[in-house]
C-alpha positions as CSV (number, residue, x, y, z in Angstrom):
1,X,94.6,103.0,88.4
2,X,94.0,99.5,88.0
3,X,91.6,97.1,89.9
4,X,92.2,94.0,91.6
5,X,89.8,92.0,93.3
6,X,89.5,92.3,97.2
7,X,90.0,88.6,97.6
8,X,93.1,88.5,96.1
9,X,94.8,91.1,97.6
10,X,93.4,90.6,101.3
11,X,95.4,87.2,100.8
12,X,98.8,88.4,99.4
13,X,98.8,90.8,102.1
14,X,98.3,88.4,104.8
15,X,100.9,86.4,103.2
16,X,103.4,89.3,102.7
17,X,103.2,89.9,106.2
18,X,103.8,86.4,107.5
19,X,106.7,86.3,105.5
20,X,108.0,89.2,106.7
21,X,107.6,87.5,110.6
22,X,104.7,88.3,111.9
23,X,102.7,86.1,114.1
24,X,99.4,84.9,112.4
25,X,97.6,86.8,114.9
26,X,99.4,89.9,114.0
27,X,98.5,89.2,109.6
28,X,95.1,88.9,110.5
29,X,94.8,92.3,112.7
30,X,97.4,94.3,110.3
31,X,96.5,92.5,107.2
32,X,92.7,93.0,107.9
33,X,93.7,96.9,109.0
34,X,95.4,97.6,105.6
35,X,92.7,96.0,103.5
36,X,90.1,98.3,105.6
37,X,91.7,101.6,105.0
38,X,92.0,100.7,101.3
39,X,88.7,100.0,101.1
40,X,87.7,102.8,103.3
41,X,89.9,106.1,102.3
42,X,91.0,107.7,99.1
43,X,94.1,106.8,97.6
44,X,96.0,110.7,99.0
45,X,95.1,109.4,102.6
46,X,98.3,107.5,102.5
47,X,97.0,104.3,104.2
48,X,96.5,101.3,103.0
49,X,98.9,98.6,101.4
50,X,101.0,101.4,99.8
51,X,102.7,101.0,103.6
52,X,103.8,97.3,103.4
53,X,106.9,98.1,102.0
54,X,107.7,100.9,104.4
55,X,106.6,98.0,106.6
56,X,108.8,95.7,105.3
57,X,111.8,97.7,105.5
58,X,111.0,98.8,109.3
59,X,110.8,95.1,110.4
60,X,114.1,94.5,108.5
61,X,115.5,97.1,110.2
62,X,114.5,96.2,113.6
63,X,112.4,99.2,113.9
64,X,109.1,98.0,114.6
65,X,109.1,94.8,116.9
66,X,107.2,91.9,115.3
67,X,105.9,89.2,118.4
68,X,106.8,92.2,120.5
69,X,105.0,91.7,124.3
70,X,101.7,93.4,124.7
71,X,102.0,94.2,128.7
72,X,99.5,95.0,130.9
73,X,100.7,97.5,133.2
74,X,97.6,98.1,135.5
75,X,94.1,97.2,135.8
76,X,91.0,98.0,137.4
77,X,87.3,96.8,136.3
78,X,87.2,99.8,133.7
79,X,90.6,101.3,133.3
80,X,94.2,99.6,132.1
81,X,97.5,100.6,131.1
82,X,99.4,98.9,128.2
83,X,102.8,98.6,127.4
84,X,103.2,98.2,124.2
85,X,107.1,97.9,123.6
86,X,107.5,99.2,120.3
87,X,105.6,96.5,118.9
88,X,103.1,96.8,115.1
89,X,100.7,99.9,117.0
90,X,97.8,98.7,114.8
91,X,98.1,95.4,116.6
92,X,98.2,96.8,120.1
93,X,95.4,99.5,119.5
94,X,93.5,96.6,118.1
95,X,94.1,94.2,121.5
96,X,93.5,97.5,123.3
97,X,89.9,98.1,122.2
98,X,89.3,94.7,122.4
99,X,89.9,95.1,126.1
100,X,87.9,98.2,126.5
101,X,85.1,96.8,125.0
102,X,85.3,93.6,127.3
103,X,85.6,96.5,130.0
104,X,82.4,98.2,129.2
105,X,80.6,95.4,129.1
106,X,81.1,94.9,132.6
107,X,81.4,99.0,133.7
108,X,79.5,100.6,131.1
109,X,82.6,102.1,130.0
110,X,86.0,100.9,129.5
111,X,89.2,103.1,128.7
112,X,93.0,101.6,127.7
113,X,96.5,103.9,127.1
114,X,98.8,102.6,125.3
115,X,102.2,103.6,125.6
116,X,105.9,103.2,124.0
117,X,103.5,102.2,120.5
118,X,104.3,102.6,116.8
119,X,101.9,104.0,114.2
120,X,98.4,102.6,114.3
121,X,97.3,103.7,111.2
122,X,93.4,104.9,110.6
123,X,91.7,105.6,113.7
124,X,88.3,104.0,111.9
125,X,89.9,100.5,112.1
126,X,89.9,100.4,115.9
127,X,86.7,102.6,116.7
128,X,84.6,100.7,114.2
129,X,85.1,97.4,116.2
130,X,83.0,98.6,118.9
131,X,79.9,98.9,116.9
132,X,79.7,95.2,115.5
133,X,79.2,94.7,119.4
134,X,76.6,97.5,120.4
135,X,79.0,100.1,121.7
136,X,80.0,103.2,121.1
137,X,84.2,103.3,120.4
138,X,86.9,106.2,120.5
139,X,90.2,106.0,119.3
140,X,92.3,108.5,119.8
141,X,96.7,108.5,119.4
142,X,99.5,111.1,119.0
143,X,101.5,111.0,116.5
144,X,105.3,113.1,115.1
145,X,105.4,116.9,115.2
146,X,104.0,117.8,112.2
147,X,101.4,120.6,113.0
148,X,103.0,124.0,114.7
149,X,101.0,125.4,117.5
150,X,98.9,128.4,116.8
151,X,101.3,131.5,115.8
152,X,104.1,129.7,115.4
153,X,105.9,127.8,112.8
154,X,107.7,124.5,114.2
155,X,105.8,121.0,114.0
156,X,105.1,120.4,117.7
157,X,102.4,118.1,117.7
158,X,101.2,115.7,115.6
159,X,98.4,115.1,113.0
160,X,96.8,113.3,116.5
161,X,93.8,111.6,114.8
162,X,90.4,111.0,116.5
163,X,87.8,108.0,115.4
164,X,84.4,107.9,117.0
165,X,82.6,105.2,115.4
166,X,78.6,104.4,116.4
167,X,76.1,101.9,115.5
168,X,72.7,103.1,113.3
169,X,70.1,100.9,111.9
170,X,71.1,102.7,108.4
171,X,73.6,99.5,107.0
172,X,76.5,101.1,108.1
173,X,77.8,102.7,111.5
174,X,78.0,106.9,112.0
175,X,82.0,106.8,111.9
176,X,83.9,110.0,112.5
177,X,87.9,109.6,111.5
178,X,89.6,112.8,111.2
179,X,93.3,114.3,111.5
180,X,93.4,117.5,113.6
181,X,95.1,119.4,110.5
182,X,93.3,120.6,107.8
183,X,95.3,118.1,105.6
184,X,98.5,115.3,105.6
185,X,101.5,115.4,103.8
186,X,99.9,112.6,101.5
187,X,97.2,114.5,100.2
188,X,100.1,117.5,99.5
189,X,101.7,114.6,97.7
190,X,99.0,113.7,95.8
191,X,98.6,117.4,94.8
192,X,102.1,118.0,93.7
193,X,102.0,114.6,91.6
194,X,98.9,116.2,89.6
195,X,100.3,119.1,89.6
196,X,97.5,120.9,91.3
197,X,97.9,123.8,94.0
198,X,96.8,123.4,97.5
199,X,94.4,125.2,99.7
200,X,96.3,128.1,101.5
201,X,95.3,126.7,105.0
202,X,96.8,123.2,104.7
203,X,100.7,124.1,105.6
204,X,103.2,126.3,106.3
205,X,106.5,127.3,104.1
206,X,109.6,126.7,106.6
207,X,109.7,130.7,106.7
208,X,105.9,130.1,108.2
209,X,104.3,131.5,105.7
210,X,100.9,130.3,103.9
211,X,101.5,128.5,100.7
212,X,99.4,126.9,98.0
213,X,102.5,125.4,96.6
214,X,102.5,121.7,98.0
215,X,106.6,121.1,97.0
216,X,107.2,124.1,99.2
217,X,105.2,123.3,101.9
218,X,106.1,119.9,102.4
219,X,109.4,120.5,103.9
220,X,106.8,123.2,106.6
221,X,104.9,122.1,109.2
222,X,100.8,121.7,109.3
223,X,97.9,123.8,110.5
224,X,95.2,122.8,112.5
225,X,91.7,122.8,111.8
226,X,90.0,125.6,112.7
227,X,93.3,127.7,112.9
228,X,94.3,127.9,116.4
229,X,90.9,125.0,117.4
230,X,92.8,122.2,116.1
231,X,96.0,123.1,117.7
232,X,94.2,123.1,120.5
233,X,92.6,119.7,120.2
234,X,95.4,117.8,119.3
235,X,97.3,119.4,122.3
236,X,95.0,117.7,124.1
237,X,94.8,114.8,122.5
238,X,98.7,114.4,123.3
239,X,98.0,114.8,127.1
240,X,94.9,112.2,126.9
241,X,97.3,109.9,125.4
242,X,101.0,110.2,126.0
243,X,100.9,112.9,128.8
244,X,98.5,110.8,131.0
245,X,99.8,107.2,130.2
246,X,103.2,108.3,131.1
247,X,104.8,107.7,127.2
248,X,105.5,110.2,124.2
249,X,104.2,113.4,124.0
250,X,105.0,116.6,121.4
251,X,108.7,116.3,120.0
252,X,109.4,112.8,121.7
253,X,107.4,110.5,119.1
254,X,108.9,109.4,116.0
255,X,112.3,111.5,117.6
256,X,114.1,108.0,118.1
257,X,114.0,105.7,115.0
258,X,114.5,102.5,117.3
259,X,111.7,103.4,119.8
260,X,108.9,105.4,118.3
261,X,107.2,106.6,121.4
262,X,103.8,106.5,120.3
263,X,100.4,106.7,122.6
264,X,97.1,105.9,122.2
265,X,93.7,105.9,124.0
266,X,90.8,103.5,123.5
267,X,87.8,103.9,124.6
268,X,84.3,101.9,125.0
269,X,80.8,102.7,126.1
270,X,78.5,100.0,126.6
271,X,74.8,101.0,124.7
272,X,72.9,98.7,126.8
273,X,74.0,100.4,129.7
274,X,71.8,103.5,128.9
275,X,69.1,102.4,126.5
276,X,67.9,98.8,124.8
277,X,70.0,98.7,121.6
278,X,67.5,98.9,119.4
279,X,66.1,102.3,120.8
280,X,69.4,103.8,120.3
281,X,69.8,103.1,116.7
282,X,66.1,104.2,116.0
283,X,67.0,107.2,117.8
284,X,69.9,107.2,115.4
285,X,68.2,107.0,112.7
286,X,66.3,109.3,113.3
287,X,68.6,111.8,114.0
288,X,70.6,111.5,111.1
289,X,66.4,112.1,109.3
290,X,67.1,115.6,110.7
291,X,70.4,116.7,109.2
292,X,69.6,115.1,105.8
293,X,66.6,116.4,105.3
294,X,68.0,120.1,106.1
295,X,67.7,122.4,103.2
296,X,70.9,122.1,100.7
297,X,73.3,124.8,99.7
298,X,74.1,125.8,96.4
299,X,75.9,123.3,94.5
300,X,75.3,120.8,96.4
301,X,73.0,117.7,96.3
302,X,72.3,116.1,99.5
303,X,73.5,116.0,102.9
304,X,75.5,113.2,104.4
305,X,76.4,112.1,108.0
306,X,79.6,110.9,109.0
307,X,81.0,107.9,107.5
308,X,78.4,107.7,104.9
309,X,80.8,108.7,101.9
310,X,83.1,106.4,103.2
311,X,80.6,103.4,103.5
312,X,79.8,104.0,99.8
313,X,83.4,103.7,98.9
314,X,83.7,100.3,100.7
315,X,80.4,99.5,98.4
316,X,81.9,100.6,95.4
317,X,84.9,99.2,95.5
318,X,83.6,95.4,96.7
319,X,81.8,95.3,94.0
320,X,84.2,97.0,91.3
321,X,87.2,96.1,92.5
322,X,90.0,97.7,94.5
323,X,91.8,100.4,93.1
324,X,95.3,100.4,93.2
325,X,98.1,103.2,91.5
326,X,99.8,101.4,89.1
327,X,102.9,101.7,90.7
328,X,101.9,100.8,93.8
329,X,100.7,97.5,92.1
330,X,104.1,97.3,90.8
331,X,105.9,97.5,93.8
332,X,103.5,95.0,95.7
333,X,104.1,92.6,93.3
334,X,108.0,93.0,93.5
335,X,107.8,92.8,97.4
336,X,105.8,89.7,96.7
337,X,108.6,87.9,94.6
338,X,111.3,88.8,97.2
339,X,109.3,87.7,99.7
340,X,108.5,84.1,98.0
341,X,104.7,85.0,98.1
342,X,103.0,82.2,96.5
343,X,99.1,84.2,96.3
344,X,98.1,86.5,93.3
345,X,96.8,89.8,93.0
346,X,94.3,89.1,90.7
347,X,93.5,92.4,88.2
348,X,89.6,93.5,87.6
349,X,90.8,95.8,85.0
350,X,91.7,99.2,84.7
351,X,89.8,101.6,87.1
352,X,87.4,103.9,85.1
353,X,85.6,105.3,87.9
354,X,86.9,108.8,88.3
355,X,84.8,109.0,92.2
356,X,87.8,107.3,94.4
């Protein structure tokens, strides 16, 4: 892996997206989200700037529509229903969370459901907008049918990730950002590339057998977190996004490559409706202290709260450079040549930290 400067990577991504036909607003939102994810997540999660090539192909083939209308179908003081018209899911969801925050500042809570959208990236991208302005942010989305229902061996619901972000006084928000599958195929591919077995509770073979071989499982269905509980949560996430929003659900999302039919729900809670923000932060810090002061299990050095590991990862990458797989870095540079991007990705040097 090679470390590159965050500033040069961001400039490259924004220029590349503009060259792909995105509006300035779309490039700022989507490019910012890709870099946010690259800083925050392990490369095996499949988020971040490695998606640029895939999106370039999708834009070129008309599978996602840059500049698509963002239609407000129905609205009340606290609620809204939006049609994204097969536009960029990250952009549609970010706009929706901003609207949810506006409504929360008036009503105490705001909820926006988006239908006819596409992949919206990391849930944390959208949830983390809310703590910046004194709100709790909640982001749900459905996805393509990769998870088997409990007892089944074929996919019917998606990874259907959740993001919940909460202000604290600790220097970073508490953030839960999880898929409802035990792992995704990105991490399975990471294990396959490294020649490592994966845990048995990640996925099934097409015949429905548990396996620790990531290559054998790539064609099978994923398993939910907590066995039947993860399936139940994913089922209800489809209800809270696609079913109630009049959009796709179950087998529908991604079934038609030209109409992805993904649905999202974005919720904001204004903390000031409940108590002064400073008091809330104090209570959150007190709660975190309770958690982190518990006795440790053997083999553990400390207890982390949700989002703490990611906050450390962002700080580490901001200080030492952003590590990119060499193949990803090479592909980005090839893409830059194809698009006529003038911005250069500046290398810091080899990434020698074993921690990602």
